[in-house]
C-alpha positions in Angstrom: 65.3 58.5 16.0 63.2 60.2 18.8 59.4 60.2 18.3 57.9 63.7 17.9 54.7 64.7 19.7 52.8 67.4 17.8 51.3 68.7 21.0 54.7 69.4 22.4 55.6 71.9 19.7 58.0 69.5 18.1 59.9 68.6 21.2 61.0 65.0 21.4 58.6 62.9 23.5 61.5 61.6 25.5 62.5 65.1 26.6 58.9 65.9 27.6 58.8 62.7 29.6 62.0 63.5 31.4 60.7 67.0 32.2 57.5 65.5 33.6 59.5 63.0 35.7 61.7 65.8 37.0 58.6 67.9 38.0 57.1 64.9 39.7 60.4 64.3 41.6 60.6 67.9 42.7 57.0 67.8 43.8 57.6 64.7 45.8 60.7 66.3 47.3 58.7 69.4 48.3 56.0 67.2 49.9 58.7 65.3 51.8 60.2 68.5 53.0 56.8 69.5 54.4 56.9 66.5 56.6 59.9 68.0 58.4 59.8 71.5 59.8 62.4 73.3 61.9 61.4 76.0 64.3 63.6 78.5 66.1 63.4 78.6 69.9 65.2 80.3 72.7 65.7 79.5 76.4 63.7 81.6 78.8 65.0 79.9 82.0 65.4 82.6 84.7 65.3 81.2 88.2 64.5 83.6 91.0 67.2 83.7 93.7 66.9 81.0 96.4 66.8 82.0 100.0 68.7 79.1 101.4 72.0 77.4 100.7 70.4 74.0 99.7 68.2 75.8 97.2 71.0 77.8 95.8 73.1 74.7 95.2 70.2 72.9 93.5 69.5 75.8 91.2 73.2 76.0 90.3 73.1 72.4 89.2 69.9 72.9 87.2 71.0 76.1 85.4 72.7 76.7 82.2 73.5 79.8 80.0 70.4 80.6 78.0 70.8 80.2 74.3 68.9 80.0 71.0 68.3 76.5 69.6 66.4 74.7 66.9 63.5 72.4 67.2 63.1 69.8 64.5 59.6 68.5 63.9 59.2 65.3 61.9 55.7 64.3 61.1 55.4 60.5 61.1 52.7 58.2 59.7 51.7 55.0 61.3 52.6 56.0 64.9 50.3 56.7 67.8 51.7 60.2 67.9 51.7 62.8 65.1 55.2 64.0 65.1 58.6 63.6 66.8 60.3 66.7 68.0 64.0 66.9 68.7 66.3 69.5 70.1 69.7 69.6 71.8 70.0 68.9 75.6 71.2 72.0 77.5 73.4 69.8 79.7 74.9 67.2 77.3 76.3 63.9 78.6 78.8 63.4 75.7 76.8 60.7 74.0 75.4 62.1 70.8 72.2 60.0 70.6 71.3 60.6 74.3 72.0 64.4 73.9 69.4 64.9 71.2 66.2 65.3 73.3 63.1 63.8 71.7 59.4 64.5 72.3 56.3 62.7 70.9 53.7 65.2 69.9 50.1 64.1 70.2 48.4 66.9 68.3 44.8 68.2 68.5 43.3 68.3 65.0 40.3 70.0 63.5 37.6 67.4 63.3 39.6 64.5 64.8 42.3 63.8 67.4 43.6 60.4 66.2 46.6 60.0 64.0 44.4 58.6 61.2 43.0 62.2 60.8 46.5 63.4 59.7 44.9 65.1 56.6 43.0 67.5 58.9 44.8 70.7 60.1 46.3 70.9 63.6 44.4 73.5 65.6 45.6 76.2 68.1 45.3 74.7 71.6 47.0 74.8 75.0 49.6 72.2 75.7 50.9 69.9 78.5 54.5 68.5 78.6 54.2 64.8 79.8 57.0 63.2 81.8 56.8 59.4 81.7 57.4 56.8 84.4 60.4 54.5 84.8 59.2 51.7 82.7 61.1 51.3 79.4 57.9 51.2 77.4 56.8 54.6 78.8 53.2 53.1 78.9 51.7 55.4 81.5 53.2 58.5 79.9 51.8 57.6 76.5 48.4 56.9 78.0 48.3 60.3 79.6 49.5 62.0 76.4 46.8 60.3 74.3 44.0 61.0 76.8 45.1 64.7 77.1 45.1 65.1 73.3 41.7 63.5 73.1 40.4 66.1 75.5 41.5 69.0 73.3 45.0 69.8 74.7 48.2 69.2 72.8 50.4 66.7 74.6 54.2 66.4 74.2 55.7 63.4 75.9 59.5 63.8 76.4 61.9 60.9 76.3 64.0 61.2 79.5 67.8 60.4 79.1 68.4 56.8 77.8 64.7 56.2 77.0 63.0 55.8 73.7 64.9 57.4 70.8 67.7 58.4 73.1 68.6 54.9 74.3 71.6 54.2 72.1 74.1 51.5 73.3 73.4 52.1 77.0 70.0 50.6 77.3 69.2 51.9 80.8 70.9 54.3 83.2 73.0 52.7 85.9 73.2 53.5 89.6 76.6 55.1 89.1 75.2 57.9 86.8 71.8 58.4 88.6 72.8 61.9 89.6 73.9 63.0 86.1 70.9 61.4 84.4 68.3 63.0 86.8 70.0 66.4 86.4 70.0 66.2 82.6 66.4 65.0 82.6 65.2 67.9 84.6 67.0 70.5 82.5 65.8 68.8 79.3 62.2 69.1 80.5 62.7 72.8 81.4 64.0 73.4 77.9 61.2 71.3 76.6 58.8 74.0 77.7 60.5 76.5 75.4 60.6 74.0 72.5 56.8 73.6 72.8 56.4 77.3 72.9 58.1 77.5 69.5 55.3 75.4 67.8 52.9 77.8 66.1 49.8 75.7 66.9 50.4 75.9 70.6 48.5 78.5 72.6 51.3 79.8 74.8 48.8 81.2 77.3 48.9 77.7 78.8 51.8 75.3 78.8 51.6 72.9 81.7 53.6 69.9 82.9 52.4 66.5 84.1 54.5 63.5 85.4 53.8 60.1 86.9 56.0 58.2 89.4 59.6 58.9 88.2 58.0 61.6 86.0 56.3 63.1 89.1 59.6 63.6 90.8 61.1 65.2 87.7 58.0 67.4 87.3 58.0 68.6 90.9 61.6 69.9 90.6 61.5 71.1 87.0 58.4 73.2 87.7 60.0 74.7 90.7 63.1 76.0 88.9 61.5 79.2 87.7 57.7 78.7 87.8 57.4 78.9 84.0 54.6 76.3 83.8 51.0 77.4 83.9 49.8 74.1 85.5 51.7 71.5 87.4 50.2 68.0 87.8 52.2 65.7 90.0 51.1 62.1 90.2 52.4 59.3 92.5 55.5 61.2 93.8 56.4 62.5 97.2 59.0 64.1 99.4 61.8 62.6 101.4 63.2 60.4 98.6 65.7 58.8 101.0 62.9 57.5 103.1 61.0 56.3 100.0 64.0 54.4 98.7 64.6 52.9 102.1 61.1 51.7 102.7 59.3 51.5 99.3 58.4 48.3 97.6 58.6 47.1 94.0 60.2 49.8 91.8 61.8 51.6 94.7 63.0 48.3 96.1 64.8 47.6 92.8 66.3 51.0 92.9 67.5 50.5 96.5 69.1 47.2 95.5 70.8 48.7 92.5 72.2 51.6 94.5 73.4 49.3 97.3 75.2 47.1 94.8 77.0 50.2 93.5 78.0 51.1 97.1 75.4 53.8 97.8 74.1 53.4 101.3 73.6 55.6 104.3 75.1 59.1 104.0 76.4 58.3 100.5 72.9 57.3 99.4 71.4 60.4 100.8 74.0 62.5 98.9 73.3 60.9 95.5 69.5 61.2 96.0 69.6 64.9 96.8 69.3 65.9 93.1 65.9 64.3 92.9 64.6 65.4 96.3 61.5 67.5 95.7 61.2 69.1 99.2 64.3 71.3 98.6 62.5 73.4 96.0 58.8 72.6 96.6 58.2 75.9 98.3 58.9 77.6 95.0 55.9 75.9 93.3 52.9 78.1 92.9 50.2 76.5 95.1 47.4 78.0 93.0 48.5 76.1 89.9 49.9 72.9 91.4 48.1 69.6 92.1 49.3 66.4 93.7 47.5 63.1 92.9 48.2 60.2 95.3 47.1 56.6 95.9 46.1 55.9 99.5 47.7 52.4 99.5 50.7 53.2 97.3 53.4 50.6 98.0 56.0 52.4 95.9 55.6 56.0 97.1 53.8 55.8 100.5 50.9 58.2 101.0 52.7 59.9 103.9 55.4 61.0 101.4 52.9 62.3 99.0 51.4 64.3 101.8 54.8 65.6 102.8 55.3 66.9 99.2 51.9 68.6 99.3 52.7 70.2 102.6 56.1 71.4 101.4 54.4 73.0 98.4 51.9 74.7 100.7 49.0 73.2 98.8 45.4 73.8 99.8 43.4 70.6 100.5 41.5 71.2 97.2 44.8 70.7 95.4 45.6 67.4 97.0 43.7 64.5 95.5 43.9 61.1 97.2 42.1 58.1 95.7 42.0 54.4 96.9 44.4 52.0 95.4 48.1 51.1 95.0 50.8 52.5 92.7 49.5 50.4 89.8 45.8 49.7 90.7 45.2 53.4 90.9 44.9 53.2 87.1 41.2 52.6 87.6 40.9 56.3 88.4 42.9 57.4 85.3 39.9 58.9 83.4 38.8 60.9 86.5 42.4 62.2 87.0 42.8 63.3 83.3 39.3 64.9 83.4 40.3 66.8 86.5 43.5 68.0 84.9 41.9 69.3 81.8 39.2 71.0 83.9 42.0 73.0 85.5 43.4 73.9 82.1 40.0 75.0 80.9 39.4 77.1 84.0 42.7 78.9 83.7 42.3 79.9 80.1 38.6 80.4 80.2 38.1 78.5 77.0 35.2 76.1 76.7 36.6 74.6 73.5 39.0 72.5 75.6 36.8 69.5 76.1 36.5 65.8 75.4 36.7 65.1 71.7 
């Protein structure tokens, strides 16, 4: 026979216990739901007309019909980043895992910028979309994202096709799908800007883009599609990609070998590299809000190619920063470069609150 609890008005204690358990479960479910938020977003891509045939063809390849889409934000504990955002690729490859674009959000918080401060609210702040390098660990991209966040700017590091959460069964892109992968990555990054703009804690007065090495090439083209980014920071990239692949060492030498093994040489190689050639659209970049960072002894992207990109973008000398070092040893200047970037953000929004935290 059930035990009665006088305080319960005569209700069996077992029923009261079940009621409390149900309330606890519902509360836990509600808390869990708060860890996942879905935002509504819409494409704003609207490329101005190109004035040359090469530019028209490139923009045709990098365009899609604007649409509304959802951005899922999953807050995660125990990660270097605060949340993982996901949204559909505007130019899907047909592989479901790869076609769900993911971005790591390194959020600026009130009273702390590290993930351990997850209990503190996220503050309204400008944002930078970070495009990682070719390494599978995306180490440089994550370093930039964390450093940007620690200086008071939200950082969103996108996973390019077949990287990170998008890898799936095909661990790395092959030479045969280089063109398709680069094309998808650039359109993903452009839609990434609109995904970021849907986040309530982002100050949409400034959403910039930064990329290193491979990410620098993606950045230089993505930002030139329609000039939507408020700051463009291109690091260790250059113009005349065919020349870079032909003469570069280390990473570019590996790419040259992979493409050659797949039969891409000479004119065929030039054709497949066209999708990632920055000079075709570089003149569309706004020289007032674009900066090129280069290493004087870069063995992967020679300094002459970085200068060609800066020239094609009509950059003033004050927007061309060259520092001593090679493609990897330039890392010693990393704090200086990040500080310089954030200084440009601060100057453009006129907000002294964007500072080192």
